[in-house]
C-alpha positions in Angstrom: 15.1 -5.4 45.7 12.3 -6.5 47.8 9.5 -8.6 47.3 7.1 -7.0 44.9 9.6 -5.5 43.2 11.0 -8.6 42.5 7.4 -9.6 41.2 7.0 -6.6 38.8 10.1 -7.4 37.0 10.3 -10.7 36.9 6.6 -11.2 35.7 5.6 -10.3 31.9 4.2 -7.1 31.2 0.6 -6.6 29.2 2.5 -5.6 26.2 5.2 -8.6 26.3 1.6 -11.0 27.2 -0.5 -9.6 24.0 2.6 -10.0 21.5 3.0 -13.9 22.2 -0.5 -13.9 21.9 -1.0 -16.2 18.9 -4.1 -14.7 16.9 -1.9 -11.1 17.3 0.8 -13.4 15.9 -0.4 -14.1 12.8 -2.0 -10.0 12.5 1.4 -8.6 12.9 2.1 -10.9 9.8 -0.6 -10.0 7.7 0.5 -6.1 8.3 4.2 -6.5 8.1 4.6 -5.2 4.4 5.6 -2.0 5.4 8.7 -3.5 7.4 9.2 -5.9 4.1 9.3 -3.2 2.0 11.8 -1.2 3.4 14.3 -4.3 3.8 18.0 -3.0 3.7 19.5 -3.0 -0.1 23.1 -3.4 1.7 21.5 -7.0 3.4 19.8 -8.2 0.7 23.2 -8.1 -0.9 25.6 -10.0 1.6 25.4 -13.7 0.4 23.1 -15.2 2.9 22.3 -19.4 4.1 19.8 -19.6 1.9 21.6 -19.0 -0.9 24.5 -21.3 0.3 21.8 -24.0 0.9 20.3 -23.5 -2.7 23.9 -23.7 -4.4 25.1 -26.8 -2.4 21.5 -29.1 -3.5 22.4 -27.7 -6.8 25.9 -28.7 -6.9 24.5 -32.3 -4.9 21.6 -32.7 -7.3 23.5 -32.1 -10.7 26.0 -34.6 -9.7 23.9 -37.1 -8.5 22.0 -36.7 -11.8 24.9 -36.9 -13.6 25.6 -40.2 -11.9 22.6 -41.4 -12.6 22.2 -40.8 -16.2 26.5 -42.2 -16.6 24.5 -45.4 -14.9 27.7 -44.5 -12.4 25.8 -46.0 -9.5 23.8 -49.5 -9.5 20.4 -49.6 -10.0 17.5 -51.6 -10.9 15.4 -51.2 -14.5 12.9 -50.3 -12.4 13.6 -48.0 -9.8 16.0 -45.8 -12.2 14.1 -44.4 -14.2 11.5 -42.7 -11.9 14.4 -41.7 -9.8 16.4 -40.4 -12.3 12.9 -37.9 -12.9 12.7 -37.0 -9.2 16.4 -36.0 -9.2 16.3 -33.8 -12.3 12.5 -32.2 -10.8 14.0 -31.5 -7.6 17.2 -30.2 -10.1 14.8 -27.9 -11.5 13.4 -26.9 -8.7 16.5 -25.8 -6.9 17.8 -24.2 -10.2 14.5 -21.7 -10.6 14.6 -21.1 -6.5 18.6 -20.5 -6.7 18.1 -17.8 -10.0 15.3 -16.4 -8.3 17.4 -15.8 -5.1 20.2 -14.0 -7.3 17.8 -11.8 -9.5 16.6 -10.5 -6.0 20.2 -10.0 -4.5 21.7 -9.2 -7.7 19.2 -6.7 -9.8 16.1 -6.2 -7.3 18.0 -4.7 -4.7 19.3 -2.3 -7.2 16.2 -0.5 -7.2 16.4 2.4 -5.3 12.2 2.8 -4.5 11.0 0.7 -1.5 7.7 -0.2 -2.7 8.4 -1.1 -6.3 11.6 -3.4 -5.1 8.7 -4.9 -3.4 6.4 -5.8 -6.1 9.1 -6.7 -8.1 10.4 -9.1 -5.5 6.3 -10.4 -5.0 6.2 -11.0 -8.7 9.1 -12.7 -9.3 8.1 -14.9 -6.2 4.9 -16.1 -8.1 6.3 -16.5 -11.5 9.3 -18.4 -9.8 6.3 -20.7 -8.2 4.6 -21.1 -11.6 7.3 -22.5 -13.2 8.1 -24.4 -10.5 5.1 -26.0 -10.4 5.0 -26.8 -14.5 8.8 -28.3 -13.8 7.8 -30.7 -11.3 4.9 -31.8 -13.4 6.6 -32.0 -16.9 9.5 -34.2 -14.7 7.4 -36.2 -13.2 4.8 -37.4 -15.7 5.9 -40.1 -18.3 3.7 -39.5 -20.7 3.0 -36.3 -21.6 0.0 -36.2 -24.3 -2.5 -38.1 -20.9 -0.8 -35.4 -18.6 -1.3 -32.9 -20.6 -4.8 -33.8 -21.4 -5.3 -34.1 -17.5 -4.0 -30.6 -17.0 -6.1 -29.3 -19.6 -9.2 -30.7 -18.2 -7.9 -29.9 -14.3 -7.4 -26.6 -15.7 -11.0 -26.0 -17.5 -12.7 -27.6 -13.9 -10.6 -25.6 -12.0 -11.1 -22.3 -14.2 -14.7 -22.6 -13.5 -14.5 -23.4 -9.8 -11.9 -20.6 -9.3 -13.3 -18.0 -11.2 -13.3 -15.1 -8.6 -10.1 -16.1 -7.0 -8.4 -16.0 -10.6 -10.3 -12.4 -11.8 -8.3 -11.0 -8.4 -5.4 -12.7 -9.4 -5.5 -11.1 -13.3 -6.8 -7.6 -10.8 -3.3 -7.8 -9.1 -1.3 -7.7 -11.7 -3.1 -4.8 -13.3 -2.0 -2.7 -10.2 1.0 -3.6 -10.5 1.8 -2.2 -13.8 -1.1 0.2 -14.5 -0.1 1.1 -10.3 -4.0 2.9 -9.4 -2.4 2.3 -5.8 0.3 1.4 -4.4 1.9 0.3 -0.9 1.6 3.8 1.5 -1.1 5.5 -0.4 -4.2 6.8 0.2 -7.2 6.0 -0.9 -10.6 5.4 -1.4 -12.6 2.9 -3.2 -15.9 2.0 -3.0 -17.2 2.1 0.5 -13.8 1.5 1.6 -10.8 4.7 2.7 -7.7 3.9 4.3 -4.0 3.8 3.4 -3.3 0.7 1.9 -0.1 -1.5 3.7 -0.6 -4.7 1.7 -1.2 -6.1 -1.7 -1.4 -9.3 -2.1 -2.2 -11.4 -5.1 -5.8 -12.1 -4.2 -6.6 -9.2 -1.8 -5.8 -5.4 -0.3 -5.8 -4.7 3.0 -5.9 -0.4 4.3 -5.8 0.7 7.4 -8.8 2.9 7.8 -9.2 6.1 8.3 -12.5 7.7 9.5 -15.1 5.3 9.1 -18.7 5.3 10.9 -17.6 6.5 14.5 -15.3 9.5 13.3 -15.9 12.3 11.4 -12.2 13.4 10.7 -9.7 11.5 8.6 -8.4 10.0 11.8 -7.4 6.4 11.5 -9.9 3.9 12.6 -8.1 1.3 14.3 -9.6 -1.1 11.6 -8.0 -2.8 8.6 -10.3 -3.4 5.3 -9.6 -5.9 2.9 -11.1 -6.3 -0.2 -11.1 -8.4 -3.3 -8.2 -7.5 -5.7 -11.3 -7.7 -8.5 -12.8 -4.4 -7.1 -10.3 -2.2 -8.7 -11.7 -3.2 -12.7 -14.8 -1.8 -11.6 -15.1 0.5 -9.1 -13.1 3.9 -9.8 -10.2 4.3 -6.8 -10.0 7.8 -5.7 -6.2 8.7 -5.2 -5.3 10.4 -2.4 -1.5 10.1 -2.8 -0.7 10.3 -6.7 2.9 10.3 -7.0 3.4 13.3 -9.4 0.7 15.3 -7.0 0.5 14.2 -3.1 -1.5 16.7 -1.8 -5.3 17.7 -2.1 -7.5 20.8 -1.2 -9.1 21.4 1.8 -11.6 24.5 3.0 -12.4 26.1 5.7 -15.9 27.9 6.6 -17.1 30.2 8.9 -20.6 31.8 9.3 -20.7 35.2 9.5 -23.3 38.1 9.6 -24.2 40.8 6.4 -22.7 43.2 8.4 -19.6 42.2 9.0 -16.5 43.7 7.8 -15.7 41.2 5.2 -12.6 42.5 3.7 -11.5 41.9 7.1 -12.3 38.5 7.5 -10.2 38.2 4.3 -7.4 39.4 5.5 -7.2 37.8 8.8 -8.1 34.2 7.4 -5.6 34.4 4.3 -3.2 35.9 6.4 -3.7 33.0 9.3 -3.2 30.1 6.0 -0.3 32.1 4.8 1.5 32.0 7.5 1.1 28.2 7.8 1.1 26.7 4.4 1.9 29.8 2.1 4.7 29.0 0.4 5.1 25.4 0.4 1.5 25.7 -1.8 3.1 27.7 -3.7 5.7 25.2 -4.7 3.5 22.4 -4.8 0.5 24.3 -7.3 3.7 25.2 -9.8 4.1 21.1 -9.8 0.0 21.1 -10.2 0.9 23.7 -13.3 3.2 21.6 -14.9 1.4 18.9 -14.6 -1.9 20.2 -16.3 -0.1 21.8 -19.0 0.5 18.1 -20.3 -3.5 17.6 -20.1 -6.5 18.9 -21.9 -7.4 20.7 -19.3 -4.2 23.2 -18.9 -6.2 26.6 -18.8 -7.9 25.9 -15.6 -7.3 28.4 -13.2 -5.4 27.6 -10.1 -4.4 29.7 -7.7 -1.0 29.5 -6.0 -2.1 30.7 -2.4 -4.4 30.4 -0.2 -8.0 32.0 -1.4 -11.4 33.0 0.6 -14.6 33.6 -0.8 -17.7 34.3 0.2 -21.9 32.8 -0.6 -24.8 33.2 0.8 -26.7 30.6 3.9 -30.1 29.8 3.3 -29.9 30.6 7.3 -29.7 34.1 6.7 -25.4 34.0 7.5 -22.6 34.0 5.0 -19.9 31.4 5.2 -16.8 32.6 4.4 -14.7 30.0 3.4 -11.0 29.3 3.0 -9.6 27.3 0.6 -5.9 25.8 0.5 -3.6 22.4 0.1 -2.4 20.5 2.0 -1.0 17.0 2.1 -3.8 13.7 2.7 -3.0 13.1 5.7 -2.0 16.4 7.6 -5.7 17.0 6.7 -7.0 17.0 10.3 -4.2 18.4 12.4 -3.9 21.5 9.9 -7.4 22.3 9.9 -7.4 22.6 13.4 -4.4 24.4 14.2 -5.5 26.8 11.3 -9.3 27.0 13.3 -8.2 27.8 16.1 -5.7 30.6 15.0 -8.5 32.5 13.2 -11.0 32.4 15.4 -8.8 33.8 17.8 -7.9 36.5 15.3 -11.4 36.9 14.4 -13.1 37.5 17.9 -10.3 40.1 18.4 -12.8 42.4 16.3 -15.9 41.7 17.7 -17.5 45.1 17.1 -16.5 44.4 13.3 -16.6 40.6 12.9 -20.1 38.8 14.1 -20.9 35.4 14.5 -24.3 33.5 15.6 -25.0 33.5 18.3 -27.0 30.4 20.0 -30.3 32.2 19.8 -29.9 32.9 16.2 -27.7 29.8 14.8 
């Protein structure tokens, strides 16, 4: 191996240099939700090192508190009450953290759905921190009356100063309970459209698709973060509804009035059926069952792709085929069907006329 080859192998690649940048690492931590959500349940059930540490701390602090309470340890009259409260607060904190770990390992890890398991872990962690704060304050405050008054005054001040963060936090509870969207869903809320990759305590992060630089549903390469409170007063369009994660899409061509419309219908229908016919029938059957449970159960829904025509102001007729597709596959499916349809339609140039360059 020559010197050039040695230098090539020893020098870090551009990808390695990029991954080592602090800004890149922070961004990866912010969008690492899917990996965390797909955490192996087998690994969650295993006894981790942190659990052993919590158990050891619990035993040590419990023994210390009993020793101080029973005056087995010689302490001064001034240091004994403070040390006793400090040990008790640490014991309560360790107990809460140990309980959180056991709940995550024993109960949450049994949940099959990855997103539900991830959301429950976040919820348990939030209430653990809340109870931990209350427990520490209650054990460290000597005068309960003064402490409660002080906490009440501070709560009022904090409520006024942190009105926006608190509304975002309440909206987070609403998102967990009502599930207007979940991790992995493709949504549109206000001017934001993308795939949900993080639902935090205060904001939600999307991988944007489309956007101002693209005309398709391809990811734009940008992330969008919006406050959770936006969901309380803005309509949410969810393209990945768990019961029916599909949408209807259309392809349209302009043909002349003299064209053989029956032949156009036949070709466009055959191509669409060949692409998604059987799958669409299964999906529509599910959709009809859902409609039967609502007041709009008499809505007419076609089981197969349908072609219809409508006149256009430019003296051409629009030939439109409507079909069902997964929202994250609309661009690919549409492109493939347009290519096939155009090839088939152009084979009958004497029967099907398209707009020419001079008459468009």
